[in-house]
C-alpha positions as CSV (number, residue, x, y, z in Angstrom):
1,M,-6.6,-61.4,-31.7
2,R,-5.8,-63.5,-28.8
3,S,-6.1,-67.3,-29.1
4,L,-8.6,-68.5,-26.8
5,T,-6.2,-71.0,-25.2
6,T,-2.7,-70.2,-24.9
7,I,-0.8,-73.2,-23.2
8,G,2.4,-73.0,-21.3
9,V,5.1,-75.7,-21.2
10,I,7.3,-76.2,-18.4
11,A,10.5,-78.0,-19.6
12,S,9.7,-77.3,-23.0
13,T,13.1,-77.8,-24.4
14,E,13.3,-81.2,-22.9
15,T,12.7,-84.6,-24.8
16,A,8.9,-84.6,-23.7
17,G,8.4,-81.1,-23.6
18,S,9.8,-80.3,-27.1
19,R,7.4,-83.2,-28.3
20,V,4.5,-81.6,-26.4
21,V,5.3,-78.1,-27.9
22,A,5.8,-79.7,-31.5
23,R,2.2,-81.3,-31.3
24,L,0.3,-78.2,-30.1
25,R,2.1,-76.0,-32.4
26,A,0.9,-78.4,-35.4
27,R,-2.7,-77.9,-34.2
28,D,-2.0,-74.1,-34.4
29,V,-2.3,-73.7,-30.8
30,A,-0.5,-70.5,-29.1
31,V,2.3,-71.9,-26.9
32,I,4.6,-70.4,-24.3
33,E,7.8,-72.4,-23.7
34,M,9.2,-72.2,-20.3
35,S,12.6,-73.5,-19.8
36,R,16.1,-71.8,-19.1
37,P,16.7,-71.1,-22.4
38,H,13.4,-69.0,-22.6
39,G,14.5,-67.4,-19.2
40,V,12.6,-69.7,-16.8
41,D,14.6,-71.5,-13.9
42,L,12.4,-74.2,-12.8
43,F,14.2,-74.7,-9.7
44,S,14.0,-71.0,-8.2
45,G,11.1,-70.0,-10.2
46,R,12.8,-67.0,-11.8
47,G,10.9,-65.5,-14.7
48,L,8.0,-68.0,-14.2
49,F,5.8,-65.3,-13.1
50,R,6.5,-63.4,-16.5
51,A,6.2,-66.4,-18.5
52,L,2.8,-67.2,-16.7
53,A,1.3,-63.8,-18.0
54,G,-1.6,-64.9,-20.4
55,V,-1.2,-68.4,-20.1
56,D,-4.4,-70.2,-19.8
57,V,-3.3,-73.9,-19.1
58,V,0.1,-75.0,-17.9
59,I,1.5,-78.5,-18.9
60,D,4.4,-79.6,-16.9
61,V,6.6,-82.1,-17.9
62,S,9.2,-81.4,-15.9
63,N,11.2,-84.0,-13.7
64,P,12.9,-82.1,-10.6
65,P,15.6,-84.3,-9.1
66,P,14.7,-86.4,-6.0
67,G,14.9,-84.4,-3.0
68,R,14.8,-81.0,-4.8
69,P,11.4,-79.8,-5.5
70,G,11.1,-77.1,-8.1
71,G,10.2,-73.7,-7.7
72,A,7.9,-74.0,-10.7
73,G,4.9,-75.7,-8.8
74,Q,5.4,-73.2,-6.0
75,A,5.4,-70.1,-7.9
76,A,2.2,-71.9,-10.1
77,T,0.3,-71.8,-7.0
78,R,1.2,-68.6,-5.9
79,R,0.0,-67.3,-9.1
80,R,-2.9,-69.1,-9.4
81,T,-4.1,-67.9,-5.9
82,R,-3.4,-64.4,-6.9
83,D,-5.5,-64.7,-10.0
84,L,-8.2,-66.5,-8.0
85,S,-8.3,-63.5,-6.0
86,K,-9.2,-61.2,-8.7
87,I,-12.3,-62.9,-9.0
């Protein structure tokens, strides 16, 4: 049975992200990690659509370099727009 809330954590392997993941898992929350080691490139958005499948809430703790916006926000917006259009 699927958990009522599955949380995706963007930049899950970085300092803040790994702490967020650990705290969520300690509370038995279903977590999807979104980072390069998990097949998600935040700058290009590669792998993000696949990672968002089944995610109810996203916590973005990424910190893209100045002047280089990540693709994560853009891809998440496209996904959210697509999902809203189904309603």
